[in-house]
N, C-alpha and C positions, 0 to 999 in steps of 0.2 A: 388138319390143315384148313385154313380159312383165308379167303381172298376177296378183294373188292376193288372195283374200278372207281377212279375219282378224276375229275377234271381240275387241273391246276388253275386256281382263280386269279392269283396275283399276276400282274402284267409281266414282270421280269422272270417269273418262274422260280426254280430252286437254285438261285445263285448262292453265294457264300453264306450270307446271314440266315435266310430261311432254311437252307440245307443244314446249317448248324442246329437250328431249333428242331428240325425234323429228326436229326440223328440223336440229339439229347433225349427227345421223347421216345424214340425207338429203344434207346439204351435203358429205359425204365422197365422194360419187359424182359422176361427170361427167354421167351420164344425166339427162334431164329426168324428173322424178318428180311424180306427182299422187296425191292422195287423193280418193276418191269416196265419197259418202254420199248415198243417195236421189237419184240422178241429178245431184247437184251435184258438180262436179269443181274442185279448187283445187290450186295449186302447193304441193307438199309442202315446199318450201324457204322458204315464206312463213308467218311466225308469224300474221299477221292472217288469212291465208287459212285455215289449219288451225283457228284458234280460231273463225272464222266458221261452221264446220260444226256447232258445238255438239255435239261427240261425247261422249256419256256412256257409262258402263260398261254392258256388254251390247250395245252397238251393233256391227253388222257393217259394216266398211268395206272398200273395195277399194283396194289400193295398185298403182299402174301406173307402169311406167318404160319409157323408150325411149332407147336409146343403147348405147354399147360395154360398159357394165357393168350393164345393166338387170337381169339375173337376180340378180346379187350384191346390188344395191341393194334390190330387193323382198324377197329372202330375209332380209337383214339387218334391214330395217324390220319385217317380220313377226315375226321373233324378238324384237325390242325390244317390240313391242306385246304379244306373248304372254307376255313376262316380267312384265307388269304394271308396267313402269318402276321396278321395285324398291321399290314402295310397299307 
């Protein structure tokens, strides 16, 4: 299991379009991946789950993965979040 905290950079947070990019990236990995905000944890491969967290800009989230490619999955998703989803 591997996890890392990241600060959401883009102003509007993980609304529909960035959340879709996030989920597409998460689905490239075999590991189980979760996003955690304020003690709530959801499946990072679920659009409704990610949107239900209501992640806005400036929010700190934790990305957690467990599986054969867990470190690569977390690092890749952290990079995506830190890039601001090219917005």
